[in-house]
C-alpha positions as CSV (number, residue, x, y, z in Angstrom):
1,X,27.0,1.1,21.0
2,X,25.6,0.3,17.6
3,X,28.0,-0.1,14.7
4,X,25.5,0.0,11.9
5,X,24.3,3.5,11.0
6,X,21.8,4.8,8.4
7,X,23.8,7.0,6.0
8,X,22.8,10.6,5.3
9,X,20.7,11.1,2.2
10,X,23.4,13.2,0.5
11,X,26.0,10.5,1.0
12,X,23.6,7.9,-0.3
13,X,23.2,10.0,-3.4
14,X,26.9,10.3,-3.9
15,X,27.3,6.5,-3.6
16,X,24.6,6.0,-6.1
17,X,26.3,8.5,-8.4
18,X,29.3,6.2,-8.5
19,X,27.0,3.6,-10.2
20,X,25.0,5.9,-12.5
21,X,27.4,8.8,-13.2
22,X,30.7,7.5,-14.4
23,X,31.8,10.4,-16.6
24,X,30.3,13.4,-18.4
25,X,28.8,11.1,-21.1
26,X,26.8,9.4,-18.3
27,X,25.2,12.8,-17.5
28,X,24.4,13.5,-21.1
29,X,22.9,10.0,-21.5
30,X,20.6,10.4,-18.5
31,X,19.4,13.9,-19.5
32,X,18.8,12.9,-23.2
33,X,16.8,9.9,-22.1
34,X,14.7,12.1,-19.9
35,X,14.1,14.5,-22.8
36,X,13.1,11.7,-25.1
37,X,10.7,10.3,-22.4
38,X,9.2,13.9,-22.2
39,X,8.3,13.6,-25.9
40,X,10.8,16.2,-27.0
41,X,11.2,16.8,-30.7
42,X,14.1,19.2,-30.5
43,X,17.1,18.7,-28.2
44,X,20.0,21.1,-27.9
45,X,23.2,20.0,-26.2
46,X,26.2,22.1,-25.2
47,X,29.3,20.9,-23.5
48,X,32.7,22.4,-22.6
49,X,36.0,20.7,-21.9
50,X,34.6,17.4,-22.8
51,X,31.7,17.9,-20.4
52,X,33.9,18.1,-17.3
53,X,33.2,21.8,-16.6
54,X,29.9,22.4,-18.3
55,X,26.9,20.5,-19.8
56,X,23.6,21.9,-20.9
57,X,20.7,20.1,-22.4
58,X,17.6,21.9,-23.6
59,X,14.4,20.2,-24.8
60,X,10.9,21.2,-25.9
61,X,9.2,18.3,-24.1
62,X,6.2,18.5,-21.9
63,X,8.1,20.0,-18.9
64,X,7.3,19.9,-15.2
65,X,5.1,21.9,-12.8
66,X,6.6,23.4,-9.7
67,X,6.0,20.4,-7.4
68,X,7.5,17.9,-9.8
69,X,10.5,20.1,-10.5
70,X,11.5,19.7,-6.8
71,X,10.4,16.1,-6.5
72,X,12.5,14.9,-9.4
73,X,15.6,15.4,-7.2
74,X,14.4,12.8,-4.7
75,X,15.9,9.4,-5.0
76,X,13.7,6.8,-6.9
77,X,11.1,9.4,-7.7
78,X,9.9,8.6,-11.2
79,X,6.9,9.0,-13.4
80,X,7.9,6.0,-15.5
81,X,6.8,3.1,-13.3
82,X,4.3,2.6,-10.5
83,X,4.2,-1.2,-9.9
84,X,6.2,-4.4,-10.3
85,X,4.3,-5.1,-13.5
86,X,5.6,-1.8,-15.0
87,X,9.1,-2.9,-14.2
88,X,8.6,-6.0,-16.2
89,X,7.4,-4.1,-19.2
90,X,9.6,-1.0,-19.5
91,X,9.0,1.0,-22.7
92,X,10.6,4.3,-21.6
93,X,14.3,5.3,-21.8
94,X,14.6,6.1,-18.1
95,X,12.7,4.4,-15.2
96,X,14.7,4.3,-12.0
97,X,14.3,7.9,-10.9
98,X,17.9,8.1,-9.5
99,X,19.7,10.0,-12.2
100,X,19.0,13.7,-11.3
101,X,19.5,13.0,-7.6
102,X,22.8,11.4,-8.3
103,X,24.0,14.0,-10.7
104,X,23.0,16.8,-8.4
105,X,25.0,15.3,-5.6
106,X,28.3,15.6,-7.4
107,X,27.9,18.9,-9.3
108,X,26.3,22.3,-9.4
109,X,23.0,21.9,-11.2
110,X,20.4,24.4,-12.4
111,X,17.0,23.3,-13.7
112,X,14.5,25.5,-15.5
113,X,11.3,24.0,-16.6
114,X,7.8,24.9,-17.7
115,X,4.9,22.5,-18.2
116,X,3.0,22.8,-21.4
117,X,0.0,25.2,-21.1
118,X,1.2,26.9,-17.9
119,X,2.0,30.6,-17.5
120,X,5.2,30.4,-15.4
121,X,8.1,28.1,-15.0
122,X,10.2,26.8,-12.1
123,X,13.9,27.3,-11.2
124,X,15.7,24.8,-9.1
125,X,19.4,25.2,-8.1
126,X,21.3,22.3,-6.4
127,X,24.9,22.5,-5.1
128,X,26.5,19.3,-4.1
129,X,23.1,17.8,-3.4
130,X,21.8,20.7,-1.4
131,X,18.8,22.7,-2.5
132,X,19.8,26.4,-2.7
133,X,17.1,27.9,-4.8
134,X,13.5,27.0,-5.6
135,X,11.3,29.6,-7.1
136,X,9.1,30.6,-10.0
137,X,10.8,32.0,-13.2
138,X,10.2,32.9,-16.8
139,X,10.9,29.9,-19.0
140,X,10.0,28.3,-22.3
141,X,7.9,25.2,-22.4
142,X,10.2,22.2,-21.9
143,X,13.2,21.7,-19.7
144,X,16.7,23.1,-19.5
145,X,19.4,21.6,-17.3
146,X,22.9,23.0,-16.7
147,X,25.6,21.0,-15.0
148,X,28.8,22.7,-13.8
149,X,32.0,21.4,-12.3
150,X,31.1,17.7,-12.3
151,X,32.7,15.8,-9.4
152,X,34.1,19.1,-8.0
153,X,33.1,17.9,-4.5
154,X,34.4,14.3,-5.1
155,X,38.0,14.9,-6.1
156,X,38.8,11.1,-6.0
157,X,36.4,10.6,-8.9
158,X,37.4,13.8,-10.7
159,X,41.0,12.6,-11.0
160,X,39.9,9.5,-12.9
161,X,38.3,11.4,-15.7
162,X,40.3,11.2,-18.9
163,X,41.6,14.0,-21.2
164,X,39.1,16.4,-22.7
165,X,39.3,14.7,-26.1
166,X,38.6,11.3,-24.6
167,X,35.6,12.5,-22.6
168,X,34.2,14.3,-25.6
169,X,34.5,11.2,-27.8
170,X,32.4,9.3,-25.2
171,X,29.7,12.0,-25.3
172,X,29.7,12.0,-29.0
173,X,29.5,8.2,-29.2
174,X,26.3,8.2,-27.2
175,X,24.7,11.1,-29.0
176,X,25.5,9.4,-32.3
177,X,23.7,6.3,-31.1
178,X,20.7,8.3,-30.0
179,X,20.7,10.2,-33.3
180,X,20.7,7.0,-35.4
181,X,18.0,5.3,-33.3
182,X,15.8,8.3,-33.3
183,X,15.8,9.8,-36.8
184,X,12.7,11.9,-36.1
185,X,14.5,13.9,-33.4
186,X,16.2,17.2,-34.2
187,X,19.5,17.2,-32.4
188,X,22.1,19.9,-32.1
189,X,25.5,19.3,-30.3
190,X,28.1,21.9,-29.6
191,X,31.5,21.4,-28.0
192,X,33.4,24.5,-26.8
193,X,31.1,26.6,-28.9
194,X,31.8,24.6,-32.1
195,X,28.8,22.9,-33.8
196,X,29.5,19.1,-34.1
197,X,26.0,17.8,-35.0
198,X,23.1,19.8,-36.4
199,X,20.5,17.2,-37.4
200,X,17.0,18.2,-38.6
201,X,14.0,16.4,-37.3
202,X,11.7,14.1,-39.3
203,X,14.5,12.4,-41.3
204,X,14.2,8.9,-42.8
205,X,16.6,6.3,-41.3
206,X,18.7,6.4,-44.4
207,X,18.9,10.2,-44.4
208,X,20.0,10.1,-40.8
209,X,22.8,7.6,-41.7
210,X,23.9,10.0,-44.4
211,X,23.9,13.1,-42.1
212,X,25.6,11.3,-39.2
213,X,28.0,8.7,-40.8
214,X,28.6,10.5,-44.1
215,X,27.4,10.4,-47.7
216,X,29.8,7.7,-48.8
217,X,28.7,5.4,-46.0
218,X,25.0,5.9,-46.9
219,X,25.8,5.2,-50.6
220,X,27.4,1.9,-49.6
221,X,24.9,0.3,-47.3
222,X,22.2,-2.3,-48.0
223,X,18.9,-2.5,-46.1
224,X,17.9,-5.3,-43.8
225,X,14.3,-6.0,-42.8
226,X,12.4,-8.7,-41.0
227,X,8.8,-8.3,-39.8
228,X,7.8,-11.4,-37.8
229,X,4.9,-11.8,-35.3
230,X,7.2,-11.5,-32.3
231,X,10.2,-9.6,-33.6
232,X,11.0,-6.8,-36.1
233,X,14.5,-6.2,-37.4
234,X,15.4,-3.3,-39.6
235,X,18.5,-1.2,-40.4
236,X,21.5,-1.0,-42.7
237,X,24.6,-3.1,-43.3
238,X,27.8,-1.6,-44.7
239,X,29.2,-3.4,-47.7
240,X,32.5,-5.2,-47.2
241,X,34.4,-2.1,-48.5
242,X,33.2,-0.2,-45.4
243,X,34.6,-2.8,-43.0
244,X,36.7,-1.4,-40.2
245,X,39.5,-2.6,-38.0
246,X,37.4,-2.1,-34.9
247,X,33.7,-2.3,-33.8
248,X,33.2,1.5,-33.3
249,X,30.8,1.7,-36.2
250,X,28.4,-0.9,-35.0
251,X,25.1,0.6,-33.7
252,X,22.6,-1.7,-32.0
253,X,19.3,-0.5,-30.5
254,X,16.5,-2.5,-29.0
255,X,13.1,-0.8,-29.1
256,X,15.1,2.4,-30.1
257,X,17.3,2.2,-27.0
258,X,21.0,2.2,-27.9
259,X,22.6,-0.8,-26.2
260,X,25.6,-3.1,-26.3
261,X,25.0,-6.7,-27.0
262,X,27.8,-9.1,-28.0
263,X,25.4,-11.8,-29.3
264,X,23.8,-9.5,-31.8
265,X,27.2,-8.1,-32.9
266,X,28.5,-11.6,-33.4
267,X,25.4,-12.7,-35.3
268,X,26.0,-9.9,-37.8
269,X,29.7,-10.5,-38.2
270,X,29.2,-14.3,-38.5
271,X,26.8,-13.7,-41.4
272,X,29.5,-12.1,-43.5
273,X,31.7,-15.2,-43.3
274,X,34.3,-15.0,-46.0
275,X,33.2,-11.6,-47.3
276,X,35.4,-10.0,-44.7
277,X,39.1,-10.6,-44.1
278,X,40.3,-11.6,-40.6
279,X,40.3,-8.8,-38.2
280,X,37.7,-6.7,-39.9
281,X,34.4,-5.7,-38.5
282,X,31.3,-4.8,-40.5
283,X,29.6,-1.5,-40.2
284,X,25.9,-1.7,-39.3
285,X,23.0,0.2,-37.8
286,X,20.3,-2.2,-36.5
287,X,17.1,-1.8,-34.5
288,X,15.4,-4.8,-33.0
289,X,11.7,-4.4,-32.0
290,X,10.4,-6.7,-29.3
291,X,7.7,-6.9,-26.8
292,X,9.1,-5.1,-23.8
293,X,8.4,-8.2,-21.6
294,X,11.0,-10.1,-23.7
295,X,13.8,-7.7,-22.8
296,X,15.4,-6.9,-19.4
297,X,16.8,-3.4,-19.6
298,X,17.6,-3.4,-15.8
299,X,20.7,-5.6,-15.8
300,X,23.3,-2.8,-16.0
301,X,23.6,0.2,-13.6
302,X,23.9,2.6,-16.5
303,X,21.5,0.7,-18.8
304,X,24.2,0.1,-21.3
305,X,23.5,-3.6,-21.7
306,X,20.3,-5.6,-22.0
307,X,19.3,-9.2,-21.6
308,X,17.0,-11.0,-24.0
309,X,14.5,-13.5,-22.5
310,X,15.2,-15.8,-25.5
311,X,18.7,-14.8,-26.7
312,X,19.1,-17.8,-29.0
313,X,16.0,-16.8,-31.0
314,X,17.2,-13.2,-31.4
315,X,20.6,-14.5,-32.5
316,X,19.1,-16.8,-35.1
317,X,16.7,-14.2,-36.4
318,X,19.4,-11.5,-36.7
319,X,21.9,-13.8,-38.4
320,X,19.2,-15.1,-40.8
321,X,18.0,-11.6,-41.7
322,X,21.5,-10.4,-42.3
323,X,22.5,-13.4,-44.4
324,X,19.4,-13.0,-46.6
325,X,20.2,-9.4,-47.3
326,X,23.8,-10.2,-48.1
327,X,22.7,-13.0,-50.5
328,X,20.2,-10.7,-52.2
329,X,22.3,-7.5,-52.5
330,X,25.8,-8.8,-53.2
331,X,27.7,-11.7,-54.6
332,X,30.2,-13.6,-52.7
333,X,33.8,-13.2,-54.1
334,X,34.9,-16.0,-56.4
335,X,38.3,-17.7,-56.3
336,X,40.0,-17.2,-59.7
337,X,42.7,-19.2,-61.3
338,X,45.7,-17.7,-63.2
339,X,45.4,-13.9,-63.7
340,X,45.5,-12.3,-67.1
341,X,48.9,-12.6,-68.7
342,X,50.0,-15.7,-66.8
343,X,51.2,-18.4,-69.3
344,X,49.0,-21.5,-69.5
345,X,50.1,-24.9,-68.4
346,X,50.7,-26.0,-72.0
347,X,53.4,-23.4,-72.4
348,X,57.0,-24.5,-72.0
349,X,59.2,-23.4,-69.1
350,X,61.2,-21.3,-71.6
351,X,58.1,-19.3,-72.5
352,X,57.6,-18.6,-68.8
353,X,61.0,-16.9,-68.7
354,X,61.2,-13.3,-67.6
355,X,62.5,-11.3,-70.5
356,X,59.0,-10.0,-71.4
357,X,57.3,-9.9,-68.0
358,X,59.8,-7.3,-66.6
359,X,58.5,-4.4,-68.6
360,X,57.1,-2.9,-65.4
361,X,60.5,-2.9,-63.7
362,X,63.0,-0.1,-64.5
363,X,65.7,-1.4,-66.8
364,X,68.5,-0.2,-64.5
365,X,67.6,-2.8,-61.9
366,X,69.3,-6.2,-61.8
367,X,66.6,-8.6,-63.2
368,X,68.7,-11.6,-62.4
369,X,68.6,-10.8,-58.6
370,X,65.0,-12.0,-58.4
371,X,64.9,-15.6,-57.2
372,X,61.2,-16.2,-57.0
373,X,59.0,-16.7,-60.1
374,X,55.3,-16.0,-59.8
375,X,53.1,-18.9,-61.0
376,X,49.6,-17.8,-60.1
377,X,47.4,-15.7,-57.9
378,X,44.7,-17.6,-55.9
379,X,41.6,-16.1,-54.2
380,X,42.9,-12.7,-55.4
381,X,44.9,-12.7,-52.1
382,X,47.9,-15.0,-52.4
383,X,50.7,-15.4,-55.0
384,X,52.1,-18.9,-55.6
385,X,55.7,-18.6,-56.5
386,X,58.7,-20.9,-57.2
387,X,62.3,-20.6,-56.4
388,X,65.2,-23.1,-56.6
389,X,64.2,-24.7,-53.3
390,X,60.5,-25.2,-53.8
391,X,57.2,-23.4,-53.7
392,X,56.2,-20.2,-51.8
393,X,52.8,-18.9,-50.8
394,X,53.0,-15.1,-50.5
395,X,50.4,-13.0,-48.7
396,X,50.2,-10.1,-51.1
397,X,49.0,-7.5,-48.6
398,X,51.5,-8.4,-45.9
399,X,54.3,-8.4,-48.5
400,X,53.4,-5.0,-49.9
401,X,52.9,-3.6,-46.5
402,X,56.5,-4.5,-45.6
403,X,57.7,-2.9,-48.9
404,X,55.8,0.3,-48.3
405,X,56.9,0.5,-44.7
406,X,60.6,0.3,-45.5
407,X,60.2,2.7,-48.3
408,X,58.5,5.3,-46.1
409,X,60.9,4.8,-43.2
410,X,63.9,5.1,-45.4
411,X,62.8,8.5,-46.6
412,X,61.7,9.7,-43.2
413,X,65.1,8.8,-41.6
414,X,67.0,10.5,-44.4
415,X,64.9,13.7,-44.4
416,X,62.8,13.7,-41.2
417,X,59.8,14.2,-43.5
418,X,58.0,12.6,-46.4
419,X,57.8,14.3,-49.7
420,X,54.3,14.9,-51.2
421,X,52.8,14.5,-54.6
422,X,49.8,16.6,-55.5
423,X,46.6,14.9,-56.7
424,X,45.3,16.0,-60.1
425,X,42.0,16.8,-58.4
426,X,41.3,17.2,-54.7
427,X,39.6,14.2,-53.1
428,X,36.8,15.1,-50.6
429,X,36.0,12.7,-47.8
430,X,33.0,12.7,-45.5
431,X,33.6,11.6,-41.9
432,X,31.2,11.2,-39.0
433,X,31.8,13.8,-36.2
434,X,33.8,11.5,-34.0
435,X,36.3,10.5,-36.8
436,X,36.5,14.2,-37.9
437,X,37.7,15.2,-34.5
438,X,40.4,12.5,-34.6
439,X,41.6,13.6,-38.0
440,X,41.6,17.2,-36.9
441,X,43.8,16.3,-34.0
442,X,46.4,14.6,-36.2
443,X,46.4,16.9,-39.2
444,X,49.8,18.4,-38.3
445,X,51.5,15.0,-38.1
446,X,49.9,13.8,-41.3
447,X,51.0,16.9,-43.2
448,X,54.6,16.4,-42.0
449,X,54.3,12.8,-43.4
450,X,53.3,14.0,-46.9
451,X,49.6,14.6,-46.8
452,X,48.0,17.9,-47.7
453,X,44.6,18.0,-46.0
454,X,42.4,20.9,-45.3
455,X,38.9,21.2,-43.7
456,X,36.4,21.8,-46.4
457,X,32.9,22.1,-44.9
458,X,31.6,20.6,-41.6
459,X,33.0,17.1,-41.4
460,X,34.3,17.1,-44.9
461,X,38.0,17.3,-45.7
462,X,39.8,17.9,-49.0
463,X,42.9,15.8,-49.7
464,X,45.2,17.8,-52.1
465,X,48.3,15.6,-51.9
466,X,49.6,12.3,-50.6
467,X,53.0,11.0,-49.6
468,X,55.1,10.5,-52.7
469,X,55.8,6.8,-52.1
470,X,52.0,6.2,-52.4
471,X,50.5,5.8,-55.9
472,X,48.2,8.6,-56.9
473,X,45.9,5.8,-58.0
474,X,45.3,4.9,-54.4
475,X,42.0,5.9,-52.9
476,X,43.1,8.7,-50.6
477,X,39.8,8.7,-48.8
478,X,40.0,5.0,-48.0
479,X,43.5,5.3,-46.8
480,X,42.6,8.2,-44.5
481,X,39.5,6.5,-43.1
482,X,41.6,3.5,-42.3
483,X,44.2,5.7,-40.6
484,X,41.6,7.2,-38.4
485,X,40.4,3.7,-37.4
486,X,44.0,2.7,-36.6
487,X,44.6,5.8,-34.5
488,X,41.5,5.1,-32.5
489,X,42.8,1.6,-31.8
490,X,46.3,2.8,-31.0
491,X,47.8,2.9,-27.5
492,X,48.8,6.4,-28.5
493,X,52.5,6.9,-28.0
494,X,53.0,10.1,-26.0
495,X,56.2,11.3,-27.8
496,X,55.9,13.0,-31.1
497,X,58.6,10.9,-32.8
498,X,56.9,7.7,-31.8
499,X,53.5,9.0,-33.0
500,X,55.0,9.8,-36.4
501,X,56.6,6.4,-36.8
502,X,53.4,4.8,-35.7
503,X,51.5,6.8,-38.4
504,X,54.1,5.6,-41.0
505,X,53.2,2.1,-40.0
506,X,49.5,2.9,-40.5
507,X,50.1,4.6,-43.9
508,X,52.1,1.5,-45.1
509,X,49.2,-0.8,-44.1
510,X,46.5,1.3,-45.6
511,X,48.2,2.0,-48.9
512,X,49.3,-1.6,-49.4
513,X,47.8,-3.9,-52.0
514,X,44.5,-5.2,-50.6
515,X,43.7,-8.7,-49.6
516,X,41.3,-9.7,-52.3
517,X,42.7,-7.4,-55.0
518,X,43.4,-8.9,-58.4
519,X,46.9,-8.5,-59.7
520,X,48.2,-8.8,-63.3
521,X,51.3,-11.0,-63.9
522,X,53.4,-7.9,-64.2
523,X,52.2,-6.6,-60.9
524,X,53.0,-9.9,-59.2
525,X,56.5,-9.7,-60.6
526,X,57.0,-6.2,-59.4
527,X,55.8,-7.0,-55.9
528,X,58.1,-10.0,-55.7
529,X,61.0,-7.9,-56.9
530,X,60.3,-5.2,-54.3
531,X,59.9,-7.7,-51.5
532,X,63.2,-9.4,-52.3
533,X,64.9,-6.0,-52.0
534,X,63.7,-5.3,-48.5
535,X,65.7,-5.9,-45.3
536,X,63.0,-7.8,-43.3
537,X,61.2,-9.5,-46.1
538,X,59.9,-12.4,-44.1
539,X,57.4,-10.5,-41.9
540,X,55.2,-7.5,-42.2
541,X,55.6,-4.5,-39.8
542,X,53.1,-6.2,-37.4
543,X,55.2,-9.4,-37.2
544,X,52.9,-11.6,-39.4
545,X,54.7,-13.8,-42.0
546,X,54.7,-12.5,-45.6
547,X,55.4,-16.0,-47.1
548,X,55.3,-19.7,-46.3
549,X,57.7,-22.1,-48.0
550,X,57.1,-25.7,-49.1
551,X,60.4,-27.2,-50.3
552,X,60.8,-29.7,-53.0
553,X,62.2,-32.1,-50.4
554,X,59.0,-31.7,-48.4
555,X,56.9,-32.2,-51.5
556,X,58.7,-35.4,-52.3
557,X,58.2,-36.7,-48.8
558,X,54.4,-35.8,-48.9
559,X,54.1,-37.7,-52.2
560,X,56.1,-40.7,-50.9
561,X,58.9,-40.2,-53.4
562,X,61.4,-40.4,-50.6
């Protein structure tokens, strides 16, 4: 009796779906790619419950006739390639001809399509991979596909889908990448009936950045451009002020195909060198144009990654192009000596006393309790100080982060809330759709922690008040954008109390003195005073040291005086 059997077609399609259709975003990706290949200029997307229960994609592409409308659900049926030579030179978004068959096998799918110039359209209904309806219908030119109850017939896969918010963020991430790499496309995206993106067609690349990532981002990017014989590189780099704590805002496309490529991402980050602090990632939107024969887009089941035939050349060209733009459009930060107000070396120790420099500290505080004396700020990032035991090198951001965290936690523990202070004028911040959704989901917690934030228009929010421990001089928009980045990186504590304490940690970090921020002598004194009056002064809330000590005894040993 044979033990090897040929699997039924429907089971084959379901197995293939496991490779091609991982989640709702996979369906949206495949349908959008088909729409783009059909030369659509307008694409309308609707999803519900993160795409788990409903997805609809409508385009005005060239559509299909009745025969092709049925044939497109056959495995490996495609109009994109016909020979092995075509496979080596892929210039379309899709090419394998397995997406619709795979999606149809794990959902209820309805397709309506009409080929340009024809009088009637075609309706095809598939349920769990079975054809249940195939007839002529009235339809507009182009194609409309509706997907309901994804994975309903494969419960093992259904249970591995994430929460609605997570699945929606995955959909939005892909649509954002398509929007940025195809600025000529008009794209509209709705989630649960709410408009998320509404992008007009025919935009310039910079206008598309402004519409998708926000006006402030567009106002703080620099162009990059390289036009060689074998490669074209163009796009935009965010200035260091736009750097994020994660790589979510890095958009790479190759021949207008959104992809992931660690080598390209590293080439960009490496070009910034000392312009970015450790742990920060540059924002960028880059498209690399290459001969299709120099790129293998068939190395990943869902076409998310690509392989360059000559990766080293691409890496070098990207890094060189980015470095040239950075050199042209911005100056590298300079290391400064003593800040304004710091006594010069010729002054006596008595002149460097503290009676005048404590003007910034309230008189009721005990000035004599300060043991460390600031000497200088270096690289606008570290404070050199002296105490009776030797020298100390203080990380100004880590130190102020500890100060702010303890101040916030003290008030929160005493009152279970943080008091607010109104801003003289509301501050409006523009976010991209993904970040706007995250902020919306945390508005209640942020308001309880002292922020007064209200939706203004679209993805714009108005900040009317900030937590009272924060200075009103702080850039509220920058603090909130950083908070959103931190929330995305968070492991997301499930209990409300834990989430609030986590947000306090974020607020402390985002409102602290920046690494690279110039401080006056009085500001250095004030920071040292506050640090010495905290309980856990030697580490920041993340466990990093706030200061490093070099004792006089160690100095004498280093200089062979002992």
